[in-house]
C-alpha positions, -999 to 999 in steps of 0.1 A, spaced: 49 117 -483 21 92 -481 34 74 -512 68 72 -496 55 56 -464 34 31 -484 65 22 -505 86 17 -474 59 -4 -457 56 -25 -488 94 -30 -489 95 -40 -452 70 -67 -460 84 -79 -493 106 -66 -521 98 -78 -556 114 -69 -589 109 -79 -625 97 -113 -636 131 -122 -650 148 -112 -617 122 -133 -597 129 -163 -618 166 -159 -614 163 -154 -577 143 -186 -573 168 -206 -592 198 -192 -573 181 -194 -539 178 -232 -543 213 -236 -555 229 -239 -520 215 -251 -487 216 -232 -455 251 -235 -440 272 -226 -410 308 -227 -420 342 -221 -404 359 -187 -405 369 -175 -440 386 -143 -431 407 -145 -462 377 -137 -484 371 -103 -468 388 -72 -477 395 -48 -448 368 -22 -444 379 13 -438 351 34 -425 342 71 -425 336 91 -393 310 112 -411 282 94 -394 259 102 -365 276 91 -333 251 70 -314 273 64 -284 257 90 -262 220 88 -269 213 57 -289 216 30 -262 185 42 -243 166 47 -275 176 13 -288 163 -4 -256 131 16 -257 124 6 -292 133 -30 -285 108 -32 -256 82 -14 -276 84 -41 -304 72 -66 -279 44 -43 -268 35 -37 -304 33 -74 -311 11 -79 -281 -12 -49 -286 -10 -45 -323 -13 -7 -322 -25 10 -353 -15 45 -345 15 52 -323 15 83 -302 52 88 -303 79 86 -329 97 59 -310 65 38 -309 61 43 -346 96 31 -353 90 1 -330 58 -8 -349 77 -6 -382 104 -29 -369 80 -53 -355 65 -59 -390 99 -70 -403 104 -108 -408 138 -110 -423 150 -128 -392 122 -154 -391 123 -166 -427 150 -189 -442 180 -176 -461 165 -191 -492 133 -171 -488 154 -139 -481 172 -144 -514 139 -150 -531 122 -119 -518 152 -97 -525 157 -114 -560 194 -120 -554 218 -149 -557 238 -162 -528 266 -173 -553 265 -145 -579 250 -116 -560 232 -88 -578 238 -78 -614 250 -44 -624 215 -34 -637 199 -45 -605 223 -24 -585 216 7 -606 178 3 -603 180 -2 -565 203 27 -560 177 49 -577 150 33 -555 168 35 -522 194 62 -526 227 63 -508 234 40 -479 240 68 -455 219 83 -426 202 116 -433 221 145 -418 208 155 -384 183 183 -384 197 216 -372 178 247 -360 190 273 -385 175 301 -364 195 291 -334 226 286 -355 223 321 -370 217 336 -336 248 318 -323 269 335 -349 257 369 -336 256 363 -299 284 338 -292 315 353 -278 311 390 -271 284 397 -296 257 403 -270 278 429 -252 286 447 -284 249 449 -293 238 461 -258 266 486 -259 255 499 -293 219 503 -281 230 521 -250 252 545 -269 224 552 -293 202 561 -263 229 583 -249 230 601 -283 192 605 -284 172 612 -264 196 615 -234 220 636 -254 194 663 -261 194 692 -267 229 690 -283 235 653 -292 272 645 -299 279 631 -333 308 612 -318 283 591 -298 263 584 -329 294 573 -347 304 552 -317 270 534 -317 272 528 -355 307 514 -352 297 491 -324 268 478 -344 290 474 -375 315 454 -354 286 433 -341 277 423 -377 313 420 -389 320 395 -360 289 375 -369 299 374 -406 334 363 -397 321 336 -374 298 324 -402 327 323 -426 350 305 -402 323 279 -394 318 272 -431 355 271 -437 362 248 -407 333 225 -418 348 221 -452 382 213 -438 368 187 -414 346 172 -441 375 168 -465 395 151 -437 367 126 -431 365 119 -468 401 107 -466 387 75 -451 361 62 -475 342 32 -461 348 1 -482 332 -33 -480 335 -66 -499 305 -78 -518 296 -104 -544 283 -88 -576 280 -105 -610 296 -136 -596 328 -117 -585 339 -106 -551 346 -69 -553 353 -40 -530 328 -11 -532 320 20 -511 296 12 -483 273 40 -494 267 22 -527 252 -9 -510 216 -18 -518 192 -44 -504 201 -78 -518 239 -73 -519 259 -102 -506 284 -88 -480 314 -107 -467 324 -100 -431 356 -108 -411 370 -101 -377 374 -63 -371 349 -52 -397 321 -28 -390 288 -37 -406 279 -12 -433 241 -20 -433 216 -43 -417 224 -79 -428 206 -113 -426 233 -138 -419 233 -167 -444 267 -182 -435 285 -177 -403 315 -192 -386 310 -211 -353 331 -185 -334 316 -154 -348 307 -127 -323 295 -91 -326 299 -61 -304 265 -43 -303 275 -18 -275 273 11 -300 235 4 -300 227 -14 -268 253 0 -245 261 -36 -234 297 -47 -237 291 -85 -238 296 -98 -274 267 -115 -291 272 -148 -308 260 -148 -344 238 -175 -358 221 -184 -391 189 -195 -374 168 -169 -355 169 -169 -317 142 -144 -308 110 -131 -323 122 -96 -316 140 -82 -346 165 -63 -324 173 -92 -301 177 -121 -326 213 -132 -333 209 -139 -370 206 -102 -379 237 -80 -381 229 -44 -373 246 -15 -390 274 1 -370 281 -30 -349 315 -47 -351 326 -83 -358 351 -89 -330 359 -125 -340 350 -150 -367 336 -143 -402 305 -147 -422 283 -137 -451 251 -118 -450 224 -103 -473 217 -66 -470 181 -62 -459 181 -25 -450 202 5 -459 204 42 -449 176 55 -427 158 21 -430 184 4 -409 179 1 -371 207 26 -367 191 50 -391 156 47 -377 168 54 -342 191 82 -353 162 100 -368 144 99 -335 173 114 -316 188 149 -317 224 153 -326 244 142 -296 259 170 -274 296 171 -271 314 178 -239 332 211 -235 369 206 -243 398 215 -221 406 245 -242 370 257 -243 369 255 -205 401 275 -203 387 302 -226 354 302 -208 372 307 -174 392 336 -189 361 352 -204 342 348 -171 371 364 -153 373 393 -177 336 398 -176 335 397 -138 362 423 -136 344 444 -162 311 444 -144 329 451 -111 345 482 -127 313 493 -142 296 490 -108 325 510 -93 320 537 -119 283 538 -112 288 540 -74 314 568 -77 292 587 -100 260 582 -80 275 587 -45 300 614 -52 302 630 -87 265 635 -92 263 653 -59 296 673 -57 302 678 -95 268 676 -112 281 692 -144 311 670 -148 296 637 -162 260 637 -175 239 606 -177 247 604 -214 284 607 -207 281 581 -179 266 555 -203 294 561 -228 319 558 -199 304 524 -189 304 512 -224 340 523 -227 349 502 -196 332 472 -212 350 477 -245 383 483 -227 381 450 -208 367 427 -235 393 413 -259 370 414 -289 396 397 -311 398 366 -290 369 346 -305 381 352 -340 417 343 -331 405 310 -314 384 300 -344 413 309 -368 438 289 -347 416 258 -346 410 260 -384 447 263 -390 453 232 -369 426 213 -388 444 222 -421 477 211 -407 462 178 -396 448 173 -431 482 182 -447 499 156 -426 474 129 -433 459 128 -398 422 122 -392 409 137 -360 374 130 -349 374 163 -331 399 191 -323 397 180 -287 420 153 -297 447 178 -307 443 198 -276 447 167 -254 477 155 -274 495 187 -264 495 175 -228 501 137 -233 529 125 -210 527 87 -217 522 68 -250 514 31 -247 521 16 -281 512 -17 -296 540 -33 -316 526 -51 -346 514 -27 -373 521 3 -352 558 3 -344 564 -23 -371 554 -23 -408 530 -52 -405 548 -68 -434 559 -101 -419 582 -126 -435 592 -161 -423 630 -163 -419 638 -194 -399 623 -228 -392 632 -259 -372 623 -296 -370 633 -310 -336 669 -300 -331 675 -292 -368 673 -255 -374 679 -235 -406 670 -204 -424 643 -204 -451 668 -194 -477 690 -224 -469 660 -247 -468 648 -236 -502 682 -243 -517 684 -277 -501 649 -287 -512 658 -276 -547 690 -297 -547 671 -327 -532 651 -329 -563 682 -336 -584 690 -372 -593 712 -390 -568 704 -367 -539 703 -384 -505 689 -355 -485 658 -363 -464 637 -331 -462 604 -348 -458 598 -333 -423 602 -298 -437 577 -308 -464 553 -317 -436 559 -283 -420 551 -266 -453 519 -287 -457 508 -278 -422 515 -242 -429 491 -242 -458 463 -261 -440 463 -242 -407 461 -209 -424 433 -184 -430 451 -165 -458 443 -169 -495 465 -164 -525 452 -140 -552 442 -163 -580 445 -135 -605 483 -133 -598 492 -170 -604 520 -160 -628 535 -135 -603 565 -147 -583 557 -159 -548 576 -131 -531 555 -105 -548 521 -122 -551 492 -106 -534 478 -125 -504 445 -118 -486 448 -123 -449 465 -110 -418 502 -104 -417 511 -135 -398 491 -159 -419 504 -142 -450 540 -148 -441 533 -185 -432 514 -191 -464 541 -174 -485 566 -198 -469 545 -228 -477 540 -217 -513 577 -212 -518 584 -247 -507 556 -265 -525 564 -251 -560 531 -233 -562 509 -263 -553 493 -248 -522 459 -245 -540 460 -281 -552 471 -294 -518 444 -275 -500 419 -290 -524 429 -325 -512 415 -317 -478 379 -308 -468 377 -284 -439 350 -292 -413 359 -269 -384 378 -238 -377 386 -218 -345 401 -185 -355 431 -171 -337 424 -146 -309 446 -128 -284 433 -148 -255 438 -183 -268 468 -174 -288 463 -202 -313 440 -212 -342 426 -247 -350 415 -262 -383 401 -297 -387 400 -316 -420 387 -348 -437 408 -363 -465 394 -359 -501 424 -373 -520 447 -398 -502 477 -389 -522 481 -358 -500 487 -379 -469 523 -387 -476 531 -350 -479 513 -341 -447 520 -370 -424 548 -394 -416 547 -428 -433 531 -447 -405 504 -422 -398 496 -419 -435 492 -456 -438 467 -459 -409 447 -427 -416 411 -437 -421 388 -421 -447 365 -407 -419 393 -398 -396 400 -361 -388 433 -342 -390 434 -315 -364 460 -288 -372 469 -261 -347 492 -231 -349 500 -206 -322 523 -195 -293 549 -221 -281 544 -212 -245 507 -221 -248 510 -252 -271 544 -268 -261 529 -283 -230 502 -299 -250 526 -317 -273 535 -353 -262 554 -362 -294 574 -344 -321 586 -350 -356 624 -357 -357 648 -344 -384 646 -379 -399 608 -377 -403 600 -402 -375 578 -394 -345 593 -395 -311 582 -387 -275 589 -353 -260 612 -357 -230 628 -331 -208 658 -328 -230 638 -323 -262 615 -298 -243 646 -279 -232 660 -279 -267 628 -265 -282 626 -239 -255 662 -229 -263 653 -225 -300 623 -204 -291 644 -182 -269 670 -177 -297 643 -166 -321 628 -143 -295 661 -127 -285 665 -118 -322 633 -99 -321 614 -125 -341 579 -139 -335 579 -176 -328 551 -199 -338 546 -236 -331 528 -259 -356 514 -292 -345 489 -318 -356 468 -346 -342 449 -375 -359 414 -380 -344 399 -414 -352 363 -412 -364 350 -432 -335 363 -406 -311 341 -378 -326 305 -379 -313 292 -344 -319 277 -331 -352 298 -305 -371 287 -269 -370 274 -271 -335 286 -257 -302 292 -293 -289 314 -300 -319 335 -269 -312 339 -279 -275 349 -315 -286 376 -302 -310 391 -278 -285 392 -306 -259 411 -328 -284 436 -299 -289 445 -298 -252 467 -329 -252 483 -355 -274 496 -331 -301 525 -339 -324 549 -310 -328 558 -306 -364 581 -276 -361 588 -240 -350 589 -211 -374 603 -176 -368 587 -145 -383 602 -110 -385 582 -78 -388 606 -50 -396 602 -17 -377 589 13 -395 619 32 -407 609 64 -389 602 48 -355 636 54 -339 635 91 -348 600 93 -335 609 77 -302 639 100 -298 618 131 -306 589 122 -282 614 114 -254 630 148 -259 595 162 -255 592 146 -221 568 118 -233 575 83 -222 568 55 -246 558 21 -232 556 -9 -255 526 -31 -249 527 -63 -270 516 -99 -270 550 -111 -280 574 -129 -257 595 -108 -233 628 -116 -251 612 -106 -285 597 -75 -270 629 -64 -254 649 -70 -286 625 -49 -307 622 -22 -280 660 -18 -280 660 -16 -318 633 11 -317 651 30 -290 624 25 -264 648 8 -241 683 23 -238 694 12 -203 720 -16 -202 705 -32 -171 668 -40 -173 647 -48 -142 620 -74 -139 591 -81 -115 615 -91 -88 627 -55 -86 592 -42 -77 590 -43 -39 557 -53 -25 558 -29 3 567 8 5 597 4 28 614 -21 5 645 0 0 662 8 -33 663 -26 -50 644 -12 -80 666 19 -85 687 20 -116 725 21 -115 739 55 -105 752 64 -139 718 56 -155 700 75 -128 722 105 -135 714 102 -172 677 100 -165 678 131 -142 688 155 -169 663 184 -171 652 178 -206 649 140 -203 626 130 -175 620 135 -138 618 97 -134 647 81 -116 639 45 -124 655 29 -155 640 2 -176 618 -28 -169 603 -57 -188 573 -74 -174 550 -100 -188 512 -104 -187 511 -133 -162 534 -113 -139 510 -83 -140 483 -103 -123 505 -107 -92 511 -70 -87 496 -50 -58 488 -13 -58 522 -3 -45 540 -23 -72 518 -8 -99 528 26 -87 565 17 -88 560 2 -122 545 33 -137 574 54 -124 599 37 -147 612 57 -176 614 28 -201 587 1 -198 580 -30 -220 549 -51 -214 550 -85 -230 524 -113 -234 496 -90 -225 459 -97 -230 433 -70 -240 422 -68 -204 457 -62 -192 462 -35 -218 432 -18 -204 445 -21 -169 479 -7 -180 462 24 -195 441 30 -164 471 27 -141 491 52 -161 461 76 -161 464 80 -123 490 107 -128 494 110 -165 476 120 -197 478 87 -217 477 81 -254 473 45 -267 483 34 -302 471 2 -318 455 -13 -349 440 -46 -339 407 -58 -325 423 -66 -292 435 -30 -289 400 -15 -291 392 -15 -253 424 3 -244 421 27 -273 387 38 -261 398 41 -224 429 62 -232 428 100 -231 438 98 -268 433 66 -288 455 65 -320 451 40 -347 469 34 -380 449 37 -412 458 1 -420 442 -10 -388 409 -29 -382 376 -11 -384 369 -16 -347 403 -1 -337 397 29 -359 362 33 -345 375 32 -309 404 56 -317 402 94 -315 428 99 -342 438 78 -372 472 82 -388 468 77 -425 504 80 -436 532 72 -412 536 69 -374 558 99 -374 526 120 -379 520 116 -342 550 139 -336 533 166 -358 500 161 -339 518 165 -305 536 195 -318 505 213 -330 486 203 -299 511 223 -280 512 251 -305 474 256 -303 477 263 -266 509 284 -270 494 306 -297 463 313 -277 484 324 -248 503 347 -272 470 361 -285 458 369 -250 492 383 -239 491 405 -270 455 417 -266 455 426 -229 481 454 -226 466 479 -251 431 465 -255 424 462 -218 449 477 -194 459 508 -212 423 516 -222 409 511 -187 430 537 -170 418 568 -190 383 560 -178 393 554 -142 414 586 -141 385 605 -156 360 593 -130 382 591 -99 408 619 -104 387 643 -124 411 643 -153 398 645 -189 393 611 -206 426 612 -224 416 584 -248 382 587 -265 357 558 -263 356 557 -301 393 552 -304 391 525 -278 367 506 -301 391 511 -330 420 495 -311 400 466 -298 380 458 -330 404 468 -358 441 474 -351 446 447 -324 421 422 -338 438 418 -371 472 413 -355 459 389 -329 444 367 -356 478 366 -374 494 353 -342 473 322 -347 495 315 -377 527 314 -357 549 284 -364 561 261 -335 590 275 -316 621 254 -319 619 243 -282 582 232 -283 592 196 -284 621 201 -260 600 209 -229 578 186 -208 541 182 -214 516 207 -200 501 198 -166 464 203 -173 457 207 -136 483 234 -130 493 251 -163 463 272 -171 457 292 -203 456 325 -183 477 323 -151 493 349 -128 525 349 -149 506 359 -180 487 386 -162 519 399 -148 535 400 -182 505 416 -199 496 441 -172 526 445 -150 553 448 -177 539 455 -211 506 471 -201 522 493 -175 549 504 -199 523 513 -226 500 531 -201 527 552 -185 543 562 -218 509 570 -234 498 592 -205 532 609 -204 531 616 -242 496 630 -240 500 652 -210 535 663 -221 519 675 -253 493 695 -234 519 709 -211 539 721 -241 508 738 -254 501 758 -223 478 734 -203 497 724 -172 489 691 -156 484 706 -122 455 727 -137 435 697 -148 443 674 -119 411 670 -99 395 697 -120 364 677 -128 358 698 -159 364 732 -143 392 750 -161 412 780 -149 401 813 -163 433 817 -184 425 786 -205 401 790 -234 376 761 -234 377 757 -272 415 758 -272 415 733 -244 391 709 -262 412 711 -294 444 702 -276 426 675 -257 415 660 -290 451 660 -302 463 645 -270 437 617 -273 450 610 -308 486 610 -295 476 584 -269 460 563 -296 490 565 -319 514 556 -291 494 525 -283 491 514 -319 528 518 -326 539 501 -294 516 472 -302 536 466 -333 567 459 -312 546 440 -286 535 418 -315 571 410 -324 580 404 -287 549 382 -280 557 358 -310 580 338 -287 578 328 -251 614 316 -246 634 320 -278 650 352 -289 635 370 -319 668 363 -336 663 326 -330 627 327 -343 628 355 -369 595 366 -385 611 367 -420 638 349 -441 633 315 -424 605 292 -437 605 273 -404 597 304 -383 584 331 -405 549 346 -402 544 368 -432 509 377 -421 522 399 -394 533 427 -417 500 431 -435 484 433 -401 507 461 -392 500 479 -424 463 474 -418 465 490 -383 485 519 -399 457 524 -425 432 524 -396 451 552 -379 451 574 -411 415 565 -418 403 577 -384 427 606 -377 434 624 -409 403 628 -432 387 662 -421 351 648 -425 358 620 -401 377 643 -377 346 664 -372 323 635 -366 344 613 -342 365 642 -328 400 632 -338 430 651 -350 463 646 -368 493 639 -347 525 660 -348 554 641 -365 576 638 -334 549 619 -317 550 593 -344 587 586 -338 589 586 -300 567 554 -298 593 536 -318 618 542 -290 593 529 -265 586 499 -287 623 491 -289 624 492 -251 596 466 -250 616 444 -273 648 448 -252 632 441 -218 614 410 -232 646 398 -249 663 402 -215 636 382 -198 638 354 -224 676 353 -222 674 349 -184 648 321 -187 670 302 -211 702 307 -191 686 300 -157 656 277 -164 650 272 -127 655 308 -116 630 332 -102 626 349 -136 618 315 -153 592 308 -125 575 342 -132 577 338 -170 545 332 -189 
């Protein structure tokens, strides 16, 4: 231990390797000066991260700030021995100096090269030295874990009951202790251990499933090794690795920035709890290691910009890892389902204790005085334990665990990553899904289809053919302006062509970058005959402002390196006057933002003319045509900035401000381009299915309103012919019906299976959202079909919160700008192809297709449905029918017609197995045809379920079981009138031994009747609304549950085990059952099937009738 601490301290101060490595590090560290470059997002491969990390969001912010402050105290006081672990961590961090030394010195100390990175041998040695780049698993208290297996659920009651029955056997049962009591105590103890073992197995099984799901998202990052940029798993990073970062990435380790774009900002809220982004720098800004801006901390996100950093700490040596070691594993809130189960258990336990108190009061106040020989203290204890056993559904905890494990397996099978099963539970009650468009509803595979120069518009295919023909001798076509557009598309672009695929056709070549830049660069490459790389080399980039959802444009500024590129980029006059030190500002973005900044435009002839009202109207018309076709429209423009008009120094904040100021006016519009992003093929079916399930889908996008409306119609999100706008939202509550849809559309929307919302469709843009008052927001959220266009991240967040007033909201997205709304939604859903920050904020990641959300919603509802079925199955026999024999014994003086031991067998064996099998029930056919569950009103156990379990099934089972048992005794010469209020005193004509023998047989008959009727109750409980013939248990893969029949066979074996072996009969006092009493329960069971079939038929035929309102 001491040696490990010494080694870590030495590493914190300085890391040195072999002499040959040191020499190499010195040479490489001098090879390049310190730099602060523009964004180079194209160099970074998207990082997909794992959720198998310690979540610091609950406890780490306070710890982070504590350690941060203690660093300052440590520097001031220079403490040698810290009294607390946090102080020790602060002292260790205060000794670090990675942030104060130069990037060259960092490279030297870590013996790495900024250009070539580490060698393979270095990586292997350092992996052996430092181990995996992963935090140590949180420490768990094994003792508490094991105790939890035994005492969670009803384990404590079973143990206490077993102890009490042991006591009732001896010494309270002396001088003639009953073996049946001993057997009962042993069985209770055995069930106690069996339940613990099953809980342990299920915990292990569930952990394996969840771990395998998390492994489906391995964390990857882009590093330079052996001179090549490669993608490696984050856990293989070592100190000295050169890591490339881009917008949306999560930092996989602690990094010292050596190259950073001017706009780079990082979200440190996961550690600090502060939402304001931190601007990254190369130079240190604070003596405090945690506060300086030139250190990137593991777990934080790059929300804009790009950069390069050297890994200075991995695993537990990172700030994240150090603080995580100091904190316990964060506590998770109780889920909705857990609360529902807890309320039910508390209700059952309250009733149980009430009944026990009633039994004790009746015995103490009446029976003990008037009938002292009827119930002894020993028998009283057994009766109380019987009441407890009768009320507690011992199979419920096992069924719940099994159901959740099954759900986890289904999520894995359908390529869905859930951070917790709470996500699935909540999805079952989602009523609104706000969906981003790009990459979620669409494929994110964009292609440029149209372009225009001034009033000249053509498709890319036609343009390629014309440019090919213009190269032929004698051609008179002037396509120079389109050449300028292609040149500008290459320059104002962050995407990069894969150099390794130079021989691959342009249409199939791999391009690194976002979907929009990829489409634009592919267009440029197709028009320039593969000369994009050469053309880019003719210009030297000096500034970049990356695209973001607020500005809606990107800027790149260049100096000329080879003047021959001017004629391809500019018109003839501009090319001739362009100075060697002049700057070319290129800009690409949304036409509605940039068109007003353009004072001139390139004409179809290649000349430059002023933009007048007619030209502006023409350009606006072209943009609207593109948008109405569902295409994204981009404007590309340029501006020449003379050298004498630039006063700031590059790579400074002042320079950035000066360039953005130049971009606000005087731009020359080169052209417009239209980009299409095809919908995912499954989207229309997904929208139809979700709408049938009563879930509204609202599109939330940054596109123009016309584009958003066209795509929403194609996706089926908007189906109404007439679409409202902001003018239809009355500002006051008495505004009338101006926003109501046409009567025929209102009638369509009022169909029971569609939606209760009477408003039709509306399209509203981001700027319009800022003008809405609270009443208009309420009206807006009442529409059935809603499209939000030109929205900002802040507006997306507002949209989610407004919907949450009366809805459970899911948000889907995959970009950096979607992260705030993903986190705020009840369920955040990201695509596996999304950015790291989006997946970090989301609760669920869809790894395959968007259609997986339908499966998730379906199983979210099934989890709840199946638990209701389990409870509805367990309560009639395992609670209601077992309770009455005890009450009739205590209150009416009748013999306890069902023995306490057989009660245990029903609860813990015959019913428990079948209840667990109900967790495997497939979704009913109508599960996605009914509206979402109202979490405030639709409880797991409500009066309808109690009425079904107790008033219908339970009463039927109880009455028939009593009738069967007492009828048997009547047939064998023991009239019911002779034992009614007898309190153990028999008439003189009834032999006590004969009476006890027949009572034992009657108890076994009661037991058999319940077991057999539960087989039919099992079949009836499988469906809540559908007929058993519509949802058969066999011969249909979509509905069958083959586990039911082994469970029935198991319960039959339990009956024979406890009733027929003579040795067991003598110990637990049971008896074989006459054959006719085996067949009569089948008739009663068929009656249960018939009355429940009638109930379900009535519910389906009259969904708003009184039977449907009383249905569970």
